C-alpha positions in Angstrom: 16.2 -3.6 -8.1 16.0 -3.3 -11.8 13.3 -0.7 -12.3 11.6 -1.4 -9.0 12.1 0.3 -5.7 11.5 -0.9 -2.2 10.1 1.7 0.2 9.9 1.4 4.0 7.2 3.7 5.2 5.1 4.5 8.2 1.4 5.0 7.7 -1.4 6.2 10.0 -5.0 7.2 9.1 -6.7 6.9 5.7 -5.4 7.6 2.3 -7.5 8.5 -0.8 -9.1 6.0 -3.2 -6.7 5.4 -6.1 -5.8 2.9 -8.8 -2.6 2.0 -10.6 -3.5 1.1 -14.1 0.0 -0.1 -15.3 1.4 -2.2 -12.5 0.7 -4.4 -9.5 1.7 -3.1 -6.0 3.0 -5.2 -3.1 2.3 -4.3 0.6 4.4 -6.1 3.3 3.6 -5.3 6.9 6.7 -5.1 9.1 5.0 -3.9 12.3 1.3 -3.2 13.1 -1.7 -3.8 11.0 -3.2 -2.1 7.9 -6.4 -2.3 6.0 -6.9 -2.1 2.3 -10.4 -1.2 1.4 -11.7 -2.5 -2.0 -14.9 -1.5 -3.6 -16.3 -5.0 -2.8 -14.7 -5.7 0.5 -11.7 -5.3 2.7 -8.3 -6.9 3.4 -6.5 -6.8 6.7 -2.8 -7.3 6.7 -0.9 -8.0 9.9 2.8 -8.3 10.8 4.8 -10.6 8.4 1.9 -10.8 5.9 1.7 -9.3 2.4 -0.9 -8.5 -0.1 -0.4 -7.9 -3.8 -2.9 -5.4 -5.4 -3.4 -6.3 -9.1 -3.1 -3.5 -11.5 -6.4 -1.8 -12.3 -7.9 -2.5 -8.8 -9.1 0.6 -6.9 -7.9 0.7 -3.3 -7.9 2.9 -0.2 -5.2 1.9 2.3 -5.5 2.8 6.0 -4.2 2.1 9.4 -5.9 2.8 12.8 -2.5 3.0 14.5 1.0 3.6 13.2 2.0 0.8 10.8 5.4 0.1 9.3 5.2 -1.3 5.8 7.4 -2.1 2.8 6.1 -1.3 -0.6 7.5 -2.7 -3.8 6.6 -0.7 -7.0 8.1 0.6 -10.2 10.2 3.7 -9.8 7.8 5.9 -11.6 4.7 5.1 -9.5 3.2 8.1 -7.8 0.9 7.7 -4.8 -0.8 11.0 -5.4 -0.8 14.1 -3.3 -0.4 12.2 0.0 2.2 13.7 2.2 5.0 11.4 3.4 6.3 11.4 7.0 
């Protein structure tokens, strides 16, 4: 949509700490539960819930069990060297 893309992904385990300086990022949980660690706390997101990470906020997403999520982000956003499945 416009310059944004919607990605449906499966995550398991921990990802590296990272920050998106230029854009917000939206996480919507389709199935399961995920955790977004912040430097000053933690957010748990369950099925049918969403969380918007404001630009400039450092995060470390994780999931103890397989979790299906939808991400909404600009096309040019790179999540780093994390391998997709």
